[in-house]
C-alpha atoms as one frame of an Amber mdcrd trajectory, in Angstrom:
protein
  74.287  78.320  27.569  76.058  74.972  26.394  78.573  75.429  23.502  77.651
  73.969  20.106  80.944  72.728  18.491  81.375  72.483  14.792  81.499  68.577
  15.167  78.088  68.665  17.129  76.576  71.006  14.537  77.704  68.808  11.652
  76.469  65.557  13.353  73.003  67.089  13.915  73.137  68.296   9.975  74.044
  64.865   9.109  71.192  63.184  11.210  68.568  65.613   9.727  69.872  64.824
   6.310  69.529  61.127   6.514  66.245  61.554   8.044  64.854  63.532   5.388
  66.667  61.151   2.709  64.970  58.199   4.300  61.653  59.546   4.643  61.608
  61.058   1.184  62.814  57.431  -0.093  59.801  55.902   1.842  57.163  58.116
   0.702  58.154  58.031  -2.828  58.049  54.046  -2.510  54.599  54.066  -0.956
  53.387  56.622  -3.680  54.985  54.525  -6.471  53.215  51.540  -5.051  49.671
  52.997  -4.603  47.484  52.761  -7.610  45.800  56.351  -8.435  42.172  56.218
  -8.836  40.877  58.373 -11.639  37.448  59.375 -12.958  36.151  58.466 -16.483
  36.884  62.059 -17.348  40.325  62.223 -15.834  41.291  58.881 -17.600  40.110
  60.544 -20.792  42.270  63.124 -20.156  45.257  61.047 -19.198  44.868  59.115
 -22.354  44.955  62.488 -24.392  47.976  63.773 -22.596  49.881  60.219 -22.518
  48.589  58.713 -26.089  51.320  56.167 -25.482  50.575  54.991 -22.119  50.102
  51.202 -21.370  46.282  50.405 -21.414  45.015  47.355 -19.897  41.656  45.932
 -19.925  41.244  43.208 -17.146  37.663  41.987 -18.139  36.803  38.609 -19.794
  37.786  37.961 -23.479  34.064  37.852 -24.210  33.610  41.512 -22.740  36.498
  42.650 -24.441  35.190  41.596 -27.653  31.991  43.440 -27.397  33.677  46.775
 -27.191  36.962  48.287 -25.563  38.983  51.090 -25.280  41.124  51.938 -28.490
  44.705  50.296 -28.267  43.683  48.564 -24.683  45.298  44.992 -24.183  43.206
  42.376 -22.638  44.444  40.277 -19.955  41.644  38.515 -17.767  42.689  39.031
 -14.287  40.466  36.096 -13.152  42.575  33.927 -15.351  45.373  31.866 -13.828
  47.801  33.285 -16.310  47.184  36.813 -15.427  50.268  37.424 -13.228  52.608
  35.847 -15.916  51.059  37.831 -18.356  51.922  41.080 -16.623  55.617  40.197
 -17.788  54.554  41.367 -21.028  54.296  45.130 -20.092  57.140  47.429 -18.813
  56.694  48.161 -15.147  58.677  51.438 -15.435  56.011  52.824 -17.810  52.704
  54.336 -16.740  49.706  52.005 -17.276  46.032  52.430 -16.852  43.761  49.789
 -15.832  39.942  49.279 -16.109  37.124  46.664 -16.010  33.453  47.174 -16.221
  32.473  48.865 -12.859  35.801  48.940 -10.918  35.950  45.792  -8.863  38.353
  43.720 -11.042  40.567  46.697 -12.012  41.009  47.501  -8.219  42.344  44.031
  -7.608  44.536  44.168 -10.820  46.130  47.403  -9.954  46.716  46.355  -6.586
  48.709  43.451  -7.808  50.516  45.178 -10.171  51.598  47.926  -7.758  52.819
  45.157  -5.411  54.797  43.896  -8.217  56.866  46.883  -8.863  54.658  48.884
 -11.488  55.685  52.430 -10.673  52.968  54.420 -12.148  49.385  52.403 -11.976
  46.214  54.190 -12.598  42.834  52.627 -11.918  39.761  54.046 -13.848  36.632
  54.396 -11.251  33.665  52.998 -12.635  35.425  51.233 -15.524  33.797  50.693
 -18.882  30.409  51.245 -17.520  31.239  54.963 -16.700  33.279  55.543 -19.824
  30.521  54.540 -22.112  27.923  56.240 -19.786  29.554  59.515 -20.449  29.791
  59.114 -24.234  33.222  58.225 -24.406  34.639  56.523 -27.784  35.245  52.750
 -27.801  36.212  50.221 -30.607  34.661  46.862 -31.429  31.234  47.646 -30.020
  28.543  45.197 -31.307  24.895  45.727 -32.031  22.498  45.062 -29.283  22.564
  41.247 -28.215  19.716  39.019 -29.451  17.081  39.303 -26.673  17.963  42.709
 -25.435  15.053  44.452 -23.906  14.324  47.687 -25.683  13.550  50.975 -24.145
   9.777  50.800 -25.225   9.305  47.180 -23.940  11.079  48.366 -20.655   8.401
  51.191 -20.575   5.331  48.759 -21.143   6.651  46.396 -18.403   6.904  49.285
 -15.828   3.826  51.236 -16.793   1.334  49.444 -14.412   0.307  49.966 -10.968
   1.778  46.767  -9.493   5.658  47.680  -8.527   8.382  46.281 -10.718  11.876
  45.654  -9.029  14.467  45.400 -11.784  17.857  43.810 -11.055  20.786  44.472
 -13.104  23.422  41.814 -12.701  26.011  39.945 -14.486  27.496  36.221 -14.256
  30.793  37.469 -13.365  29.853  40.085 -10.591  30.283  38.195  -7.300  27.930
  40.284  -5.425  25.169  39.771  -7.712  25.528  36.099  -7.678  25.427  36.054
  -3.916  22.257  38.139  -3.995  20.595  36.184  -6.895  19.203  33.259  -4.641
  17.438  35.784  -2.536  15.897  37.727  -5.263  14.816  34.391  -6.947  13.000
  33.632  -3.576  11.382  36.914  -3.372  10.204  36.437  -6.961   7.897  33.463
  -5.546   7.227  34.767  -2.225   6.238  38.368  -3.113   4.656  37.677  -6.428
   1.424  38.950  -5.693   3.083  42.432  -4.489   5.849  42.836  -6.958   7.023
  41.857 -10.274  10.914  41.034 -10.305  12.929  41.091 -13.456  16.563  40.198
 -13.605  18.345  41.850 -16.418  21.828  40.776 -17.576  23.908  43.729 -17.937
  25.942  42.368 -20.658  22.945  41.661 -22.791  21.282  45.001 -22.008  24.116
  47.609 -22.254  22.193  49.825 -24.485  19.180  49.778 -22.011  21.485  50.003
 -18.942  22.941  53.357 -20.610  19.636  54.802 -21.168  18.631  54.127 -17.602
  21.927  55.686 -16.231  22.940  52.211 -14.767  26.824  52.300 -14.626  27.323
  50.114 -11.457  26.386  46.870 -10.707  24.539  45.264  -9.185  21.751  48.159
  -9.504  18.214  47.742  -8.460  15.090  50.050  -9.867  11.909  49.869  -8.161
   9.228  51.259 -10.342   5.529  52.002  -9.856   2.981  53.710 -12.655   6.267
  54.100 -14.744   7.839  56.273 -12.275  11.266  55.377 -10.455  10.667  55.114
  -6.805  13.918  53.832  -5.576  17.198  53.113  -6.633  19.697  50.808  -4.958
  23.322  49.945  -5.534  25.789  47.175  -4.374  24.591  44.623  -1.538  21.168
  45.238  -0.435  19.615  43.345   2.596  16.347  41.484   2.024  14.651  43.624
   4.661  15.181  46.712   3.052  13.870  45.460  -0.148  10.762  44.124   1.264
  10.547  47.668   3.115  10.647  49.477  -0.013   8.077  47.148  -1.773   5.741
  47.232   1.032   5.805  51.192   1.052   4.230  51.073  -2.467   1.345  48.833
  -1.755
């Protein structure tokens, strides 16, 4: 068995220490630069535990003006000045970011992490999930003019002819990408289905009552009963298949 000198032992220990230090530092850096995804419930708990946390709403000024979380600051992530405005925040203090449904906050929180913000929390499902859970907001305005009521919606979906409801938003990229296809099906399948396109921002109360907390969301009704629910990007073939099944 070879002799292990004190020098060799010290060298081995030094190498282990150096490697451990490097690994710890590396993992710490990765952790600090990776946004933490929180549900609305966990975000609520975080806000209660850390009332002084920086809270950032990255929706448009119009969305923010129609209701937001208390004490939230509004920096529109799609505005060209967003990155510059981040300088108004303290990168060494925790920050919770949210948008309407999670897409824009994911982009914003990733950018913030890459710019050195040490503790970034991203609220999964955003304002839609928050309000759907009955969490408190401030600045909320009455239902927009022309918003569809639940009574009106019930009448529209009560017939034997299928009704496909599309909850969309002007700022939602997947919604806008699918809109030409939806409008084409309105014409081509007019004898088989009635297609309603509802602006989420204008019909938030109805969306809440229907449990719509993500967009795009598609609801297919017949005889006032919900037959199918689709989320996100849906292929035209799937729409046609679901509609055909109700003929």
